[in-house]
N, C-alpha and C positions, 0 to 999 in steps of 0.2 A: 222455726224449730232453730234450737239453738245451740251455738257453738265456740269456744272458744280458740281461735287461733291459734297455731304453733306459731312459737316466734323463737330467734336466736338470740340464747341467754348463754350468760360466759358462766364456767361455773369451775372452780378451782381445788381440787383435792390434797390435800394432805395425809402423810402416813406418820402414825406417832408408835411405837412399840412398849410396849407394855410388861413389863418386869420382863419374865420368861416366857413365856405363853409362846415366842415362835419359835421354843427353842426344838418342841416337835415337829415333824413331818408328819403329812398325810398315807397314810396308806389308800383311802379311797376317793378316786376321781368321780367327777359325773360322767354320763354315760358319753361319748364321742358325737351323738346326734342333738347331743345340748350344748357340750363346751363349744368354746371359742376357738376357732379354727383358723382364724387372719390375725394371729394377737399382735399387734404391735411388742410387747414385750414376753417374752417366752420365757419358760425354764421347766426342765423334765418334773423335779417334782416339787409340789405345791405346798404350802406350810402353811399350817394355821395358824391363827388370834392372831393379836395387833388392830389399831384402831386406824381407821381410812378416814380423814378428815378433809371438810371443803368448805368451802369460800363459796357460798352459792349468793349471787349477784340480787336475788329477792325470796321472798319467803314464798309456801307454794299455794299460789291461788284456791284448789282444789285437794284434797286428797280422798274425796269422791271416787269410785271410778267413775261412775255414769255424769259424772261435771266434769274430768281431768279431759282436756285438750289443750294445755297452750304448754310448752317443753315440759318448764320444770315441775309440773303439777302430772303430766302423760308421763315422764321419765321415774319421778319418786313412786309413784299408782303401779310403775311397775317392778319394783321390790317389794314393794306391798301385797300384789295380789296374783293369782296367774289366773290363767286363760283354758278354754280347751288346747290350744292349737300354740303355738310362736315359733319363732325364727331358730333356723340354725347357723350359731358360728356369724358370721360375717356374713352368710350368702342369703338371696332370697329366698332359700327353700323352707318350706313351713312342714312339721314335724309336732307328733304329739308334744301336748304340755300335760294337761293334767289329765289330760284322755285320748282315749287311741279312737280312729274312727274308719265306718263305711261307706261309701257313697252308692246310692242306689237310683230306681226308677228312672236313669238316664240323667240324673246329677241332679233331680230334687228335692232327694232324702238324702238325710245324711244321720248316720246313728252311731254315737258318740257313749265309748264305755268308761266310766269314769275311775278313776283311780285311788287308793286308800292313800285319802288326805283328809288331814285335818284343817281345824283355823286355828287363831294362837291361843282358843281360849279351849278348847280339845273338842268344841261341838265338829262330827264329820262332815265331808264336801257331799251331796251326793244331789243330783239331778233338778231338784228344785233350787239349789243353791243357784243355778246358772236362770230355770226360771222365774225365779225373785227378780233377779238381775235385768234377767232381760222388760219384763214388766217396770221395773221402772225407769226404763230406758227409754218405752213408751209411752210411757204417764203425759203426759202434756205438761202438768203442774211442771213435773219436772225435770222441764228445761235443755235436755242434752244432747250435747253435739250427737251422739249415734243414733239418735234416732233414724236420721234417715240415710242411715246405712240398711236396716233389716225391713225399714215402712217403705213401702210394701212387700218387697219382695218375700217376709218370711210370711206363709200360710195364714190370715185371719187378722195380721198383725194391724190392717187399717181400719177395720171393724173397730177390733179393742184400744186402736188411737181415737176413734170416731164416737168411742163413750156405748156402742154397738152388742155390743158383747163383754165377759166378764172374766174371758182368759183369751187365748192366741192361740186358735187352730193347731196351728203348724208347732207349737212347743210341746210336746208331749214327754215325762218321766214313765216309760215301759216300766220301770223299777227304779230300787235303790238309783243305783249307778249305772241306769243307759238313759241318756235322752236321747231324742228323735228330733230331729227340725226338721219339717219340711217345706219346701218354698214354692215359689207362686212359677215359675220356671226355672230353665240352671241359671247359673251365674258363675263368670268369669273370675271374681274378685273373693266369693263369698267364704272362701277358708282365709286369704288374708286378714279380711272384714273379723273374724272370730279371732284375728293374735290383737285384736287392740284392745284398750283397757278396758272399756265402754262394758265388754262382754265378757267381765271374768266371774268367780265365783264369788258371791255373800253369802255371807251365813242367816238365813230368814228370819230367825227367832232373837241378831240382833238388830236386823235393820226396824223389826218389829217391836220392839222394846225402845227406839232410841229416834229423834225429831232429826232431820234430815240435814240442822246445823249444827249437833254433835258430831256425827256423821263423817262431813265434810273437812271436820278437824280430827276424828277419835277413829282410825283406820279398823278394820277388825280383819283381817285375809289371811292369806295360804301363806304370803310370800317369805321369800329368805327370813328378810329382816320385820323385825316390827317394831313400833315407833313407839318407842321406849318414853322420851316426854318431846314438849314442844316450848319453848320458850320466849315470849314474841318478841321478834326484833331482838333478837340474842340466837338461839339457834334449835334442831331437830335434833334427837338419840337417837339411832337407830340400834336394836341389837339383837344381834343371830339368833335367829329359830331353832330353834334344839331338835323341833320335829318334824326338819324341812320334808315332805315326800322326795324331796333327789336325795341318795344319801352321797353323804361327802360334800356336800357343800351347805352351806357358805365356807369358806376361809378363814375370813374375817369374823371378827371377836364383834367390833360394834362399827357403826360409820355415827359423825356428827357434822352435819351441816352448819357451817356458820357464819350465819349471814353478814357478808361485806361488800360490799358494792365499794373496793378502791383498787384502782387496776395498779398502782403502786404500791399498796399492799399487797399483793398479789405479787405483783412479780418480789419485794422483798421476802417473802414466803420461801416460793422457791427455791429463790438464789442461795437462800438459809438453809435450805433440806429442812426445812419446816413442812412441807410439801411435798409428795411424789406426784402429783398430777396438776396440772394446768387443765385445764376446758374438760370437765367430763362429761360426756355426750359431746352435741351437737352444737356447745356453744362458740366453741372460739376462743384462742387466746384473746386476751382485751389487746386491742390496735395498740396503745402506748406500750403494751409489754413487747409484742410479737419484737422487733426492730432491736433492741437490747438483748433478746436470747435469741435470736438470730447472728449477731451480729457476732456475740462471744462466744470463743470457740469453746471455752469448757459449756456449754447449754447448747448450741446449734443442732450438736448431733441427736441431742434429744427430744426434738421437735417430728412430728407425725401428722403429714398431708396424706387428706383423699378429697375427693371432688364427691359435693353434697346432690344429693337428689332434693334440691330445691329452688328457692327465686326468691328477689327481694323486691319490694316493686312498689309503685307509690299509685295507692286506689285511689280514682275520680268516683267522686255519686254523678250520677245517669238521670237526676230526677228534679235535680233542686242547686240552685244558684246556675254561674257561668256554666259549669262542668259538663251542666244539663244538654247542652248542645256538641256534637259528635267533634263539628270544626276546632271545639275548644281545646276540648279534647288530643283529638287530633295535634292541634300547634303548641300547646304542653309536652307532647311525645316528641315533636320534632327541635322543644328546647334543651331537651337534657343529653348533655355530654356526657356520655357512660364511659369511657374511657375515664375519663377525667373522676369516676366514681369508684373504677379499679385502685387508683392511683393511692385514693385516701383511704382504702380497703389492704395496702401493701401488699399488691399484686394478688392478694388472695381469693380472685374471684376474676368470671372472665365477663366481658358485655352482655345483655342478655337480651332478644331479640324475640322473644314469643316466651310463651305459657309456661311450654312443656319446656324442663329441660333437658340437653343433650347425652348429659347421663342414665335419666329416663329408659327402661329397658326398649319402650315402644310409644313413638305417638309425635318424637321430635322427627320438624322436617328439616334437613340439612337448605331447602334453596325452599324460602317463601314466597306466593302470590305477590304482582307490583305493589299491591295498593296496602298492603300488610307491610310492608319492606320502609321503614322510617328510619330519618340520617338526623346526625346532628345540622344542621337547619334552620338556625336565626331568623332567616329572611325569611321562610316558607314560614316559617312560624307564626311571623306580624301578619303576613298576608291572609291566614287562615282567621286570625281573632280579628281583623278587619272587617272579612267576610262572615264572621260570626258575628256583630253589633257590638265589637268591643275594639274598633281603631286604639285606643291608648290603652288598652288591659283592665285590667281591675284589682281589687284589694281581696287576698284570699286567706288559707290560714292551712300551713301545714302541722299535722300533727304528727308526735312520735312518744316514747316513752323511755325511762332515762335506765334500762336495764342493760344496755351497753354502747361504752361511748361512741360508738365509731356508728351508731342509729343517728345521734346529734351533727354528727361531722356530714354526714349524709344529706341530710334535712338540709344544713344551711347552705351546701352548696347546691343544691338544689334552687333555691331561695334564691342565690348569688344568678342562676342563671335562668331565672323567671323574671327576673326584672332588671334582664338584657333586652325582653321582650315588649316589658312596659307592666308584668302583672307582678307586682308587689304584696308579698308573702310574709307574714310574722310563721315564729315556730312554736309551736306551743308542746311543749315536753311535760310530761307528767310520771309518777310511777306507772308501774306497768299492770296493777289491777285496777286503776284508774283507767286506765288508756281502755285494755279490754272491756268494762265495765259501758265505756264511751261510745266503743266502735259497735261491739254489738246489740247497742242501740238505737245506732243511725246518727249520733251526736258530731259525729267530722267525717266531713265532705273531702275532705284531703289527706290520706296519710300512708304514712311509709311504715310498709309491716313483709314482714318474711312467708314463706308456705315450705314445709317441708314436707317430703312426702311420706302420708300411713299405711301405704302399702306399693308397690312398684306397677301403677299400670294409670294411663292417663285419665282417667276419671276420677282420678280421689282429686287430681286439679281440673280439672274443666266440671264433670255436675257440680262437683259440690263447693264449688266458687262460682259458677257462674246459672247454675238452675234458677229457674226464678222459681222452683220449691224451694229453694235455699235463703230466698231473703225472709229477715233482716243481717243473720248475722254471720253466717259462711258467704252466703255471696253479700256483701256490706257496703259496694256499691248503687245498691240496687238493679244493677245493673238484669233486663231482662227485656229475651229476645224470641219469640218464640218456633221460628225454624230454627234456633240453637236450641232452642228445650226440645223439640220432637228429636234432633239429630241426637242426645244425650241421651237420652231417654230408647232413641233405640237402638243405640250402643249399649246399655245396661241389658239388653236383650239376648246378646250375638254372641255364638264364640269364640274366643280367642283367636287371633291370627287377624292374613292381612286385611280383610272385609271391614272387621267390626275397626283395624287400625284408620282406615281411611276414614271411617265416621267423625271418626276424633279430630283428626285432620281437617278435616271439611268442616268443621264447626268452632275448632280454633279458628281457619282464616277468618268467620264470620265477625268473629269475638274481637280478634288484633284487629279490624277493620273498622271496629267502631268503639275499639282504644279506652274499657273500662278501669285499663289497667295501663300504667309505663313499666313495664319492665327494666329490670333496672340492671340486677347483678347475679347472675350463678356462684352461690360463697361458692371458698373449696374450705373446708371443715381441715382445723389445723389442733393440735394437742402437741403440751410439751410434758413429755414422760421420764419421771427420774430410772436411769438403770436398776434401782432396788425397788422397784413396782412390776409386779408380772401379773399377764392374766388380762393386758386392756387390751379391748377392741373394738374396733367399730363394725357396726352395720347399719345399711341406709335406713334401714325403717326407724329409727329412735328406736333404738333398743340394744343399750351396751349393758348386758347386767352386770351388779356391782357383784356377785353371789361366784362369779368365777377368777376375782380379782383378789391378791394376796402381796406379803411384802415380805421381803427374805433380812434378813441383818443388816445392818451399816453403820457407818459414821459419817452423824451431818454435824 
């Protein structure tokens, strides 16, 4: 299965007032179940009109929902497409999006009643709109990162994937507006999965008429904003969907993503009032800009912080090179001073001691078993290297990407730490797109990366990233352990609760003892929001919809 990694990417948003469009105040608002409830910037009366501009650090790798699994693609697709269900504001609560639903047969049958909605071209959304997308995700040729979330749990998915069936028996259109999904067994996470962009409504006729390469650049969705234009290397222009099925939103008329990877320009735009928001979604304020902003009394009050359910880590290949030896991987773990990495990130992180972040609702272990407790100990690291047959260390390469300046600083700090135990690493930095391609094809034996939760459950970290069936792209360290696989597969069949949590803790303990990752830090999300930008809120599942944001008249 193939899946792009979720990654922290800095984004900068700006707002420009257009003519007199901001003069009118809206009388309609979204329903409370969908609007943001934990906003950083609130105003009682939304304002319609205006343009929100963003300095985006890189282009979107994918705009096809079946392929969107890095942060920039993920968040963009959520503006263009809708799913069966979504998250309520800044919470983990699942609420209807394009469909209401009922659950029957002991949690194995989900019946979705689809709302009246249209694609941008006027075609109606039907049950087949979802079946088409599910089949695309399950098609091996698509190499979608979403495949493993519904195969084999949806009845008949395994036969479809294997080419033994022409349709998925567990996906049935009872009529044009009723979709029934039958599972092999109850799932504690199925509704969370249905909120992911992989499982968006797509227009079957549009899909049939265009090749995948075209669809990946020219989406046809139902979302609040339409893609009006894309100029490579320059910008994306989004315009308001006048027929959006949720009445009263979006508030903005236009969104412009300017492709700009210059932290100095990011800071300048914000200080000049040209930008209304630094770091839309999970990106974080660029490290070069955080201290100037936080130390400036004019802007320090505009900074919003929230602990992420995410982890930055160093991946170590488990089947090739020196890191195929457990002792080498454990040695490298002992060579990393994580407090130094926290300082590099201006204190906007916590040292990571395990895979599951402490902000995850379940799965985090306050006290780890002794064999899983790594401390900064270069002396022990050298001893472990010698035991593994590398008394003089070895040469290696740390791969990273150029989308966030802090990534290079982190890689260079680790490079220096490794040199203290005789491991001499070069740092190879590439574009985000190149990094993803190389990583998902196993060409990077040692790499820095981050994982942000898809949904609030430990399986999203453990099963997705360490189950053997996720090699090579999700489990891109090629880690494989039969006992871990058995535990992860067992957890997938269990209802939510303490017993299930304990199964995932057992799996994590084994993984930690074998060190396929070096957990580095748990990031703290930060954003700078001008007081004239309203409706911004942070959702822990990377769903911070732009349709709820508006701007008020101001002097910039």
